[in-house]
Z-matrix of the N, CA and C atoms (Angstrom, degrees):
N
C 1 1.447
C 2 1.532 1 109.06
N 3 1.325 2 118.02 1 -43.87
C 4 1.453 3 121.37 2 -179.18
C 5 1.534 4 109.27 3 -66.45
N 6 1.320 5 116.66 4 -36.91
C 7 1.470 6 120.10 5 179.18
C 8 1.527 7 110.40 6 -64.89
N 9 1.311 8 116.24 7 -40.93
C 10 1.486 9 120.90 8 178.43
C 11 1.510 10 109.55 9 -64.73
N 12 1.328 11 117.17 10 -42.71
C 13 1.465 12 120.56 11 179.57
C 14 1.514 13 110.44 12 -63.19
N 15 1.352 14 117.11 13 -42.19
C 16 1.463 15 120.64 14 178.44
C 17 1.515 16 110.83 15 -64.24
N 18 1.344 17 117.43 16 -43.65
C 19 1.459 18 120.81 17 179.76
C 20 1.529 19 111.18 18 -61.73
N 21 1.326 20 116.80 19 -46.50
C 22 1.477 21 119.30 20 178.60
C 23 1.535 22 110.61 21 -65.15
N 24 1.335 23 117.61 22 -37.79
C 25 1.451 24 120.53 23 178.19
C 26 1.514 25 112.10 24 -63.12
N 27 1.338 26 116.44 25 -40.11
C 28 1.461 27 120.51 26 177.62
C 29 1.515 28 110.78 27 -66.16
N 30 1.344 29 116.23 28 -42.26
C 31 1.449 30 120.49 29 -178.13
C 32 1.546 31 111.38 30 -66.20
N 33 1.338 32 116.39 31 -37.47
C 34 1.470 33 119.20 32 -174.19
C 35 1.525 34 111.03 33 -90.35
N 36 1.360 35 118.46 34 -42.16
C 37 1.453 36 121.15 35 -169.31
C 38 1.536 37 114.03 36 -108.90
N 39 1.299 38 120.61 37 -17.75
C 40 1.468 39 125.25 38 -177.84
C 41 1.544 40 107.58 39 114.15
N 42 1.313 41 115.77 40 178.29
C 43 1.460 42 120.82 41 -171.56
C 44 1.520 43 113.72 42 -65.47
N 45 1.317 44 117.63 43 -60.02
C 46 1.466 45 121.72 44 -174.32
C 47 1.519 46 112.55 45 -60.86
N 48 1.327 47 120.75 46 -50.33
C 49 1.483 48 119.32 47 176.00
C 50 1.515 49 113.35 48 -61.01
N 51 1.347 50 116.90 49 -35.53
C 52 1.442 51 120.26 50 178.13
C 53 1.496 52 113.45 51 -64.35
N 54 1.346 53 116.18 52 -40.14
C 55 1.460 54 119.37 53 175.99
C 56 1.515 55 110.94 54 -66.75
N 57 1.330 56 117.50 55 -38.64
C 58 1.468 57 121.36 56 175.64
C 59 1.520 58 111.36 57 -59.19
N 60 1.315 59 116.87 58 -41.19
C 61 1.470 60 121.98 59 177.21
C 62 1.538 61 110.11 60 -62.56
N 63 1.320 62 116.31 61 -44.93
C 64 1.457 63 121.13 62 179.11
C 65 1.509 64 112.67 63 -60.25
N 66 1.356 65 116.12 64 -43.21
C 67 1.438 66 121.69 65 178.96
C 68 1.523 67 111.15 66 -65.22
N 69 1.337 68 116.28 67 -43.95
C 70 1.465 69 121.14 68 178.07
C 71 1.494 70 112.81 69 -60.80
N 72 1.335 71 117.13 70 -43.74
C 73 1.474 72 120.67 71 178.45
C 74 1.539 73 109.92 72 -65.73
N 75 1.331 74 117.13 73 -38.54
C 76 1.479 75 120.22 74 178.92
C 77 1.534 76 110.42 75 -61.78
N 78 1.324 77 117.41 76 -44.02
C 79 1.445 78 121.12 77 179.64
C 80 1.530 79 112.12 78 -64.65
N 81 1.334 80 116.93 79 -40.45
C 82 1.435 81 120.07 80 177.27
C 83 1.514 82 111.51 81 -65.28
N 84 1.328 83 118.50 82 -39.96
C 85 1.456 84 121.86 83 176.98
C 86 1.542 85 111.66 84 -63.51
N 87 1.341 86 115.43 85 -41.29
C 88 1.464 87 119.99 86 178.22
C 89 1.524 88 110.71 87 -61.08
N 90 1.305 89 117.01 88 -47.18
C 91 1.470 90 120.79 89 178.49
C 92 1.518 91 111.58 90 -62.46
N 93 1.328 92 116.60 91 -41.73
C 94 1.465 93 120.23 92 179.39
C 95 1.530 94 111.07 93 -62.96
N 96 1.330 95 117.00 94 -46.95
C 97 1.473 96 120.11 95 -178.83
C 98 1.529 97 112.17 96 -66.08
N 99 1.338 98 116.54 97 -41.78
C 100 1.460 99 118.10 98 -177.00
C 101 1.525 100 112.06 99 -72.72
N 102 1.357 101 117.28 100 -21.04
C 103 1.449 102 119.30 101 177.58
C 104 1.519 103 112.76 102 -79.82
N 105 1.318 104 117.22 103 -8.08
C 106 1.460 105 121.90 104 177.71
C 107 1.545 106 108.92 105 -129.41
N 108 1.340 107 116.34 106 73.78
C 109 1.459 108 118.50 107 -176.45
C 110 1.533 109 112.32 108 -70.22
N 111 1.311 110 114.12 109 158.44
C 112 1.464 111 119.16 110 173.14
C 113 1.520 112 107.71 111 -75.30
N 114 1.310 113 114.94 112 126.18
C 115 1.483 114 120.30 113 177.21
C 116 1.524 115 105.78 114 -124.46
N 117 1.329 116 114.03 115 114.87
C 118 1.473 117 120.58 116 -177.71
C 119 1.510 118 110.30 117 -105.15
N 120 1.325 119 114.98 118 139.92
C 121 1.460 120 118.97 119 171.02
C 122 1.536 121 106.59 120 -88.36
N 123 1.321 122 115.11 121 132.10
C 124 1.468 123 120.28 122 -177.32
C 125 1.528 124 110.67 123 -103.34
N 126 1.342 125 113.68 124 149.18
C 127 1.440 126 121.19 125 173.01
C 128 1.509 127 108.51 126 -128.28
N 129 1.313 128 115.79 127 166.96
C 130 1.482 129 119.50 128 -177.88
C 131 1.518 130 109.57 129 -91.12
N 132 1.322 131 115.33 130 134.66
C 133 1.462 132 120.66 131 178.51
C 134 1.517 133 107.93 132 -80.62
N 135 1.332 134 116.57 133 139.70
C 136 1.472 135 118.18 134 178.26
C 137 1.525 136 110.66 135 -69.82
N 138 1.295 137 114.95 136 148.07
C 139 1.491 138 119.67 137 176.83
C 140 1.509 139 112.01 138 92.78
N 141 1.332 140 117.57 139 -69.47
C 142 1.467 141 118.34 140 -173.75
C 143 1.503 142 114.10 141 -92.67
N 144 1.314 143 117.95 142 -13.43
C 145 1.468 144 120.93 143 177.13
C 146 1.507 145 116.46 144 77.83
N 147 1.337 146 117.83 145 1.83
C 148 1.447 147 120.83 146 178.39
C 149 1.537 148 109.72 147 -70.25
N 150 1.323 149 116.13 148 162.02
C 151 1.434 150 120.44 149 -179.50
C 152 1.518 151 110.10 150 -109.33
N 153 1.323 152 116.52 151 137.97
C 154 1.460 153 122.71 152 -178.81
C 155 1.516 154 109.48 153 -142.92
N 156 1.341 155 115.88 154 159.86
C 157 1.481 156 121.37 155 -178.46
C 158 1.501 157 109.20 156 -63.00
N 159 1.354 158 115.10 157 131.18
C 160 1.453 159 120.66 158 -179.09
C 161 1.543 160 111.46 159 -62.95
N 162 1.335 161 117.37 160 -35.45
C 163 1.465 162 118.97 161 -176.64
C 164 1.515 163 113.27 162 -77.79
N 165 1.320 164 118.26 163 -14.68
C 166 1.469 165 121.08 164 -178.92
C 167 1.519 166 113.00 165 -107.32
N 168 1.304 167 115.54 166 -18.98
C 169 1.466 168 120.98 167 -178.08
C 170 1.521 169 108.04 168 -128.47
N 171 1.313 170 115.83 169 94.06
C 172 1.472 171 121.90 170 -176.18
C 173 1.529 172 113.16 171 -58.82
N 174 1.309 173 117.53 172 -24.85
C 175 1.465 174 120.72 173 -179.44
C 176 1.506 175 113.67 174 -79.90
N 177 1.343 176 118.92 175 -14.89
C 178 1.471 177 119.67 176 178.56
C 179 1.530 178 109.96 177 -72.55
N 180 1.322 179 116.02 178 147.53
C 181 1.460 180 122.44 179 -175.05
C 182 1.499 181 111.34 180 -124.50
N 183 1.355 182 115.61 181 141.56
C 184 1.453 183 120.36 182 173.95
C 185 1.512 184 109.56 183 -64.21
N 186 1.320 185 115.27 184 150.77
C 187 1.455 186 122.88 185 173.16
C 188 1.509 187 106.89 186 -92.91
N 189 1.330 188 118.66 187 124.51
C 190 1.471 189 119.62 188 -179.57
C 191 1.540 190 111.86 189 -58.26
N 192 1.328 191 114.03 190 128.70
C 193 1.459 192 121.33 191 178.79
C 194 1.507 193 115.32 192 81.75
N 195 1.329 194 118.32 193 -5.86
C 196 1.449 195 121.96 194 -177.25
C 197 1.537 196 110.07 195 -125.72
N 198 1.336 197 115.69 196 132.87
C 199 1.453 198 120.18 197 172.97
C 200 1.535 199 107.32 198 -113.94
N 201 1.324 200 116.31 199 126.32
C 202 1.459 201 122.31 200 179.94
C 203 1.529 202 106.89 201 -109.90
N 204 1.342 203 115.82 202 121.43
C 205 1.459 204 121.46 203 -179.96
C 206 1.515 205 109.24 204 -117.43
N 207 1.346 206 115.56 205 138.91
C 208 1.465 207 121.52 206 175.32
C 209 1.516 208 107.43 207 -115.54
N 210 1.317 209 117.35 208 120.34
C 211 1.438 210 123.00 209 175.89
C 212 1.527 211 107.75 210 -93.88
N 213 1.334 212 116.80 211 123.16
C 214 1.441 213 120.97 212 -174.35
C 215 1.526 214 112.29 213 -103.38
N 216 1.345 215 114.67 214 52.66
C 217 1.471 216 121.32 215 178.79
C 218 1.522 217 108.46 216 -171.83
N 219 1.307 218 115.75 217 166.02
C 220 1.450 219 120.30 218 170.71
C 221 1.524 220 108.26 219 -65.44
N 222 1.322 221 116.19 220 151.86
C 223 1.459 222 120.15 221 178.25
C 224 1.505 223 107.47 222 -107.62
N 225 1.299 224 117.34 223 120.13
C 226 1.445 225 122.23 224 -178.09
C 227 1.531 226 109.31 225 -150.18
N 228 1.315 227 116.96 226 -178.62
C 229 1.468 228 122.84 227 -170.75
C 230 1.516 229 112.99 228 -51.97
N 231 1.313 230 119.07 229 -36.06
C 232 1.463 231 121.39 230 -174.41
C 233 1.524 232 113.30 231 -75.19
N 234 1.331 233 118.99 232 -24.17
C 235 1.463 234 118.93 233 -177.90
C 236 1.537 235 112.83 234 -121.13
N 237 1.307 236 117.79 235 -0.17
C 238 1.483 237 120.15 236 -176.41
C 239 1.523 238 112.14 237 -58.98
N 240 1.315 239 116.61 238 -41.36
C 241 1.481 240 118.89 239 -178.11
C 242 1.536 241 111.08 240 -68.99
N 243 1.317 242 117.51 241 -35.18
C 244 1.458 243 121.15 242 176.87
C 245 1.518 244 110.73 243 -63.22
N 246 1.301 245 116.94 244 -43.00
C 247 1.471 246 121.84 245 179.07
C 248 1.511 247 110.70 246 -66.08
N 249 1.316 248 116.39 247 -42.09
C 250 1.492 249 120.90 248 177.26
C 251 1.520 250 110.36 249 -59.94
N 252 1.322 251 117.39 250 -43.63
C 253 1.480 252 120.80 251 179.64
C 254 1.511 253 111.66 252 -62.88
N 255 1.339 254 117.26 253 -40.99
C 256 1.486 255 121.37 254 178.86
C 257 1.539 256 109.35 255 -63.05
N 258 1.317 257 117.42 256 -43.02
C 259 1.450 258 120.35 257 -178.32
C 260 1.537 259 110.25 258 -65.70
N 261 1.327 260 115.99 259 -42.24
C 262 1.457 261 118.61 260 178.36
C 263 1.532 262 112.44 261 -65.03
N 264 1.334 263 115.93 262 -36.16
C 265 1.475 264 118.86 263 177.26
C 266 1.519 265 111.37 264 -67.35
N 267 1.332 266 117.54 265 -33.74
C 268 1.470 267 120.82 266 178.59
C 269 1.524 268 111.12 267 -66.38
N 270 1.346 269 117.10 268 -30.86
C 271 1.454 270 121.74 269 -179.12
C 272 1.515 271 110.66 270 -74.14
N 273 1.315 272 116.92 271 -22.15
C 274 1.463 273 121.28 272 -177.25
C 275 1.547 274 111.43 273 -64.41
N 276 1.326 275 116.98 274 -21.38
C 277 1.471 276 118.78 275 178.30
C 278 1.519 277 109.29 276 -67.56
N 279 1.292 278 117.15 277 137.75
C 280 1.463 279 122.04 278 -174.36
C 281 1.530 280 111.71 279 -62.10
N 282 1.336 281 114.88 280 136.80
C 283 1.459 282 120.21 281 173.06
C 284 1.508 283 115.69 282 89.63
N 285 1.349 284 118.24 283 -0.63
C 286 1.461 285 120.24 284 -179.14
C 287 1.522 286 109.22 285 -77.18
N 288 1.334 287 116.86 286 124.92
C 289 1.457 288 122.24 287 178.72
C 290 1.528 289 112.76 288 -116.36
N 291 1.333 290 116.84 289 -14.19
C 292 1.451 291 121.12 290 -178.86
C 293 1.521 292 109.33 291 -143.33
N 294 1.334 293 116.13 292 136.92
C 295 1.453 294 122.51 293 170.21
C 296 1.527 295 107.58 294 -114.05
N 297 1.307 296 117.21 295 125.36
C 298 1.461 297 124.06 296 178.41
C 299 1.536 298 106.69 297 -108.32
N 300 1.305 299 117.87 298 125.47
C 301 1.446 300 122.01 299 173.87
C 302 1.520 301 107.93 300 -102.01
N 303 1.352 302 115.52 301 115.45
C 304 1.456 303 122.04 302 176.88
C 305 1.527 304 104.94 303 -82.83
N 306 1.341 305 116.86 304 107.59
C 307 1.464 306 121.66 305 -173.72
C 308 1.498 307 113.18 306 -98.48
N 309 1.332 308 118.89 307 16.22
C 310 1.451 309 119.92 308 -178.27
C 311 1.549 310 111.41 309 -61.56
N 312 1.299 311 117.60 310 -34.64
C 313 1.464 312 122.22 311 -178.31
C 314 1.537 313 113.23 312 -93.89
N 315 1.339 314 115.90 313 14.69
C 316 1.459 315 121.71 314 175.80
C 317 1.530 316 107.96 315 -100.73
N 318 1.324 317 118.70 316 101.33
C 319 1.471 318 119.85 317 -175.58
C 320 1.520 319 113.13 318 -75.03
N 321 1.335 320 119.29 319 -23.39
C 322 1.450 321 121.38 320 -178.69
C 323 1.513 322 110.42 321 -157.41
N 324 1.331 323 114.92 322 157.82
C 325 1.461 324 121.88 323 170.25
C 326 1.534 325 105.29 324 -136.16
N 327 1.341 326 115.10 325 156.05
C 328 1.445 327 118.64 326 172.70
C 329 1.522 328 108.99 327 -113.55
N 330 1.301 329 116.59 328 178.42
C 331 1.477 330 120.57 329 -175.76
C 332 1.526 331 111.26 330 -62.88
N 333 1.330 332 118.08 331 -37.01
C 334 1.470 333 119.36 332 178.39
C 335 1.504 334 111.09 333 -64.17
N 336 1.331 335 117.67 334 -32.71
C 337 1.464 336 120.29 335 177.14
C 338 1.531 337 111.06 336 -69.10
N 339 1.333 338 116.84 337 -37.45
C 340 1.447 339 119.60 338 177.19
C 341 1.513 340 110.36 339 -64.50
N 342 1.318 341 117.38 340 -41.64
C 343 1.462 342 120.96 341 176.74
C 344 1.540 343 110.16 342 -62.38
N 345 1.325 344 116.93 343 -41.85
C 346 1.475 345 119.69 344 178.02
C 347 1.537 346 109.05 345 -60.79
N 348 1.337 347 118.58 346 -44.85
C 349 1.464 348 121.58 347 -178.80
C 350 1.525 349 109.22 348 -62.87
N 351 1.346 350 117.32 349 -41.82
C 352 1.465 351 120.16 350 177.24
C 353 1.508 352 111.64 351 -59.44
N 354 1.335 353 115.40 352 -47.71
C 355 1.490 354 120.02 353 179.47
C 356 1.513 355 111.45 354 -63.42
N 357 1.340 356 116.04 355 -41.62
C 358 1.454 357 120.48 356 179.49
C 359 1.545 358 109.89 357 -61.87
N 360 1.320 359 116.54 358 -44.38
C 361 1.471 360 120.44 359 178.83
C 362 1.510 361 110.60 360 -59.57
N 363 1.329 362 117.14 361 -40.79
C 364 1.470 363 120.14 362 178.70
C 365 1.537 364 111.49 363 -66.40
N 366 1.340 365 115.61 364 -45.04
C 367 1.478 366 119.56 365 178.97
C 368 1.525 367 110.98 366 -60.25
N 369 1.327 368 115.51 367 -44.50
C 370 1.466 369 119.05 368 -178.89
C 371 1.532 370 109.84 369 -67.74
N 372 1.289 371 116.81 370 -39.11
C 373 1.479 372 120.54 371 178.02
C 374 1.519 373 111.48 372 -58.28
N 375 1.342 374 116.06 373 -39.56
C 376 1.482 375 121.07 374 176.77
C 377 1.516 376 111.74 375 -62.94
N 378 1.356 377 115.94 376 -25.34
C 379 1.465 378 120.26 377 177.87
C 380 1.526 379 111.82 378 -93.51
N 381 1.321 380 117.58 379 2.04
C 382 1.461 381 121.68 380 -179.52
C 383 1.500 382 113.44 381 82.25
N 384 1.340 383 116.09 382 24.83
C 385 1.487 384 121.36 383 -177.29
C 386 1.529 385 107.80 384 -120.43
N 387 1.350 386 116.25 385 136.08
C 388 1.471 387 121.37 386 176.07
C 389 1.504 388 111.45 387 -94.30
N 390 1.313 389 116.65 388 148.31
C 391 1.473 390 122.78 389 174.08
C 392 1.493 391 108.02 390 -112.11
N 393 1.341 392 117.88 391 123.15
C 394 1.437 393 123.57 392 179.07
C 395 1.545 394 109.56 393 -122.02
N 396 1.338 395 115.79 394 147.42
C 397 1.463 396 120.91 395 176.52
C 398 1.522 397 109.13 396 -112.51
N 399 1.336 398 115.27 397 143.21
C 400 1.457 399 120.18 398 178.48
C 401 1.519 400 109.92 399 -136.13
N 402 1.320 401 115.61 400 147.98
C 403 1.492 402 124.66 401 169.06
C 404 1.544 403 113.61 402 56.52
N 405 1.302 404 119.69 403 47.63
C 406 1.455 405 119.21 404 176.45
C 407 1.516 406 110.33 405 -84.91
N 408 1.332 407 113.96 406 165.46
C 409 1.465 408 120.28 407 178.39
C 410 1.504 409 108.96 408 -97.62
N 411 1.332 410 118.40 409 166.56
C 412 1.446 411 124.43 410 -173.04
C 413 1.514 412 116.12 411 -52.32
N 414 1.337 413 117.90 412 -44.91
C 415 1.462 414 120.29 413 -177.82
C 416 1.526 415 110.10 414 -63.60
N 417 1.290 416 117.20 415 -39.27
C 418 1.466 417 122.03 416 178.66
C 419 1.528 418 109.71 417 -61.16
N 420 1.327 419 115.95 418 -46.95
C 421 1.454 420 121.59 419 -179.62
C 422 1.536 421 109.44 420 -60.71
N 423 1.334 422 116.56 421 -43.92
C 424 1.469 423 119.74 422 -178.76
C 425 1.516 424 111.27 423 -62.83
N 426 1.318 425 118.82 424 -43.80
C 427 1.468 426 121.39 425 179.99
C 428 1.530 427 111.13 426 -67.77
N 429 1.323 428 118.35 427 -38.40
C 430 1.466 429 120.24 428 177.42
C 431 1.536 430 109.28 429 -60.33
N 432 1.330 431 116.79 430 -39.21
C 433 1.443 432 119.63 431 -179.34
C 434 1.528 433 111.33 432 -72.90
N 435 1.311 434 118.13 433 -49.69
C 436 1.471 435 121.25 434 -174.95
C 437 1.532 436 112.46 435 -70.66
N 438 1.341 437 117.57 436 -29.60
C 439 1.477 438 119.92 437 178.08
C 440 1.532 439 110.88 438 -85.69
N 441 1.331 440 115.58 439 6.50
C 442 1.477 441 121.69 440 176.62
C 443 1.501 442 113.06 441 55.39
N 444 1.329 443 115.13 442 52.99
C 445 1.451 444 120.21 443 174.45
C 446 1.522 445 109.30 444 -64.90
N 447 1.319 446 115.13 445 163.14
C 448 1.473 447 120.37 446 176.04
C 449 1.510 448 109.95 447 -52.32
N 450 1.305 449 116.18 448 148.12
C 451 1.466 450 120.94 449 -178.94
C 452 1.522 451 111.68 450 -57.07
N 453 1.322 452 117.28 451 -40.46
C 454 1.475 453 119.70 452 -177.35
C 455 1.527 454 110.50 453 -69.68
N 456 1.299 455 119.30 454 -24.97
C 457 1.483 456 121.07 455 176.93
C 458 1.537 457 111.20 456 -80.39
N 459 1.327 458 116.92 457 -26.52
C 460 1.468 459 119.23 458 176.15
C 461 1.503 460 111.97 459 -76.51
N 462 1.329 461 116.65 460 -13.37
C 463 1.455 462 120.51 461 176.64
C 464 1.544 463 107.11 462 -87.87
N 465 1.330 464 116.85 463 94.53
C 466 1.457 465 122.10 464 -175.18
C 467 1.497 466 108.91 465 -102.86
N 468 1.321 467 117.60 466 131.93
C 469 1.458 468 122.50 467 -176.00
C 470 1.528 469 110.08 468 -85.10
N 471 1.319 470 115.00 469 144.44
C 472 1.470 471 121.67 470 -176.12
C 473 1.526 472 113.29 471 -62.82
N 474 1.330 473 114.81 472 -34.29
C 475 1.478 474 120.01 473 -178.79
C 476 1.527 475 108.77 474 -135.37
N 477 1.322 476 113.54 475 160.26
C 478 1.479 477 118.96 476 173.59
C 479 1.525 478 108.15 477 -63.71
N 480 1.294 479 117.11 478 -39.25
C 481 1.487 480 120.68 479 -179.64
C 482 1.520 481 111.58 480 -60.34
N 483 1.344 482 117.73 481 -40.63
C 484 1.461 483 121.44 482 178.39
C 485 1.539 484 109.93 483 -63.81
N 486 1.334 485 118.09 484 -41.55
C 487 1.466 486 121.69 485 178.53
C 488 1.544 487 109.50 486 -65.98
N 489 1.323 488 117.26 487 -41.05
C 490 1.471 489 120.74 488 180.00
C 491 1.531 490 108.86 489 -66.27
N 492 1.336 491 117.29 490 -39.97
C 493 1.479 492 119.26 491 178.17
C 494 1.533 493 110.48 492 -61.24
N 495 1.342 494 116.51 493 -42.26
C 496 1.468 495 120.24 494 176.18
C 497 1.515 496 109.65 495 -61.96
N 498 1.315 497 117.14 496 -40.35
C 499 1.472 498 120.77 497 -179.22
C 500 1.528 499 109.55 498 -63.42
N 501 1.311 500 117.05 499 -42.02
C 502 1.474 501 120.56 500 -178.13
C 503 1.531 502 111.73 501 -68.90
N 504 1.321 503 117.12 502 -39.32
C 505 1.467 504 120.25 503 -176.40
C 506 1.504 505 112.06 504 -87.14
N 507 1.325 506 117.05 505 -23.06
C 508 1.451 507 120.71 506 -179.63
C 509 1.497 508 112.19 507 81.81
N 510 1.356 509 118.66 508 6.92
C 511 1.458 510 119.94 509 -179.35
C 512 1.520 511 109.20 510 -102.93
N 513 1.295 512 115.89 511 178.20
C 514 1.473 513 122.11 512 175.55
C 515 1.518 514 109.22 513 -121.00
N 516 1.335 515 116.94 514 30.30
C 517 1.451 516 120.45 515 -172.71
C 518 1.520 517 114.47 516 -87.31
N 519 1.322 518 118.25 517 -14.21
C 520 1.439 519 119.45 518 179.75
C 521 1.527 520 109.34 519 -68.71
N 522 1.333 521 118.82 520 147.36
C 523 1.434 522 120.85 521 -176.18
C 524 1.544 523 111.78 522 -65.98
N 525 1.312 524 114.58 523 134.94
C 526 1.441 525 119.76 524 175.47
C 527 1.526 526 107.53 525 -108.53
N 528 1.311 527 116.85 526 168.89
C 529 1.461 528 120.26 527 178.60
C 530 1.515 529 108.68 528 -62.17
N 531 1.303 530 117.60 529 -39.55
C 532 1.457 531 121.37 530 -178.08
C 533 1.524 532 109.87 531 -62.82
N 534 1.345 533 117.72 532 -46.60
C 535 1.459 534 119.05 533 -179.05
C 536 1.534 535 111.55 534 -68.84
N 537 1.302 536 118.55 535 -31.80
C 538 1.444 537 121.82 536 176.55
C 539 1.527 538 111.04 537 -65.45
N 540 1.347 539 115.98 538 -44.69
C 541 1.455 540 118.70 539 -178.12
C 542 1.534 541 109.86 540 -69.33
N 543 1.346 542 119.36 541 -33.28
C 544 1.453 543 121.99 542 177.39
C 545 1.514 544 109.30 543 -63.93
N 546 1.317 545 117.23 544 -43.40
C 547 1.475 546 121.14 545 178.86
C 548 1.513 547 110.74 546 -61.86
N 549 1.346 548 116.56 547 -42.22
C 550 1.460 549 119.72 548 -179.97
C 551 1.526 550 111.90 549 -62.97
N 552 1.337 551 116.49 550 -42.45
C 553 1.464 552 120.74 551 179.98
C 554 1.507 553 110.31 552 -64.22
N 555 1.338 554 117.53 553 -42.97
C 556 1.479 555 120.37 554 -179.51
C 557 1.514 556 111.12 555 -65.65
N 558 1.331 557 117.43 556 -33.80
C 559 1.468 558 120.12 557 -178.28
C 560 1.496 559 111.85 558 -88.17
N 561 1.344 560 117.62 559 0.17
C 562 1.469 561 120.22 560 178.75
C 563 1.512 562 112.04 561 83.87
N 564 1.331 563 117.42 562 13.83
C 565 1.472 564 119.64 563 -176.25
C 566 1.503 565 114.31 564 -82.26
N 567 1.290 566 118.47 565 7.74
C 568 1.473 567 119.43 566 176.90
C 569 1.521 568 112.00 567 91.61
N 570 1.292 569 113.15 568 -177.49
C 571 1.454 570 121.53 569 -177.33
C 572 1.505 571 112.55 570 -83.37
N 573 1.322 572 120.01 571 143.95
C 574 1.465 573 122.48 572 176.98
C 575 1.523 574 108.12 573 -77.76
N 576 1.304 575 115.39 574 146.04
C 577 1.466 576 119.77 575 -178.54
C 578 1.488 577 110.49 576 -110.23
């Protein structure tokens, strides 16, 4: 689409304005696409216990009472509301008591996204639903800590399976990334990455 806009711009207005039109259309498309990230609901695969998108892997199964969502983009001001809406819609299904966000494919978050996650966790808590995070990357962990996210959101589980196990048992005893890094520091094993 951007290439067509650039070509038409060059044909109608000349080279430099046409390239400017192409760049402008490209930036608008980038903003549009990033504001509507792909959010997949995950289910557990039989046998190996891995989690995969329900719509792409017919053999994966929902976990009763738990909704696992994978956000496939950075979370920032332009898409935070869209992600919040998806999570709230997932809770509308009967019997859901926990929402797990698999953050492995989230390369970054900004402060507005942390605020959205805090607000979402509060809203879900009012409905009797817990929000858990699993498999985040270092930058996400750093922003959650420095933006002073809720304590329960800073407790990120190493795997989706660990978060689901916590959801099933109702405890917080499964190892989280934070508890793993604390143990490493105490034992002299260095900083967690």
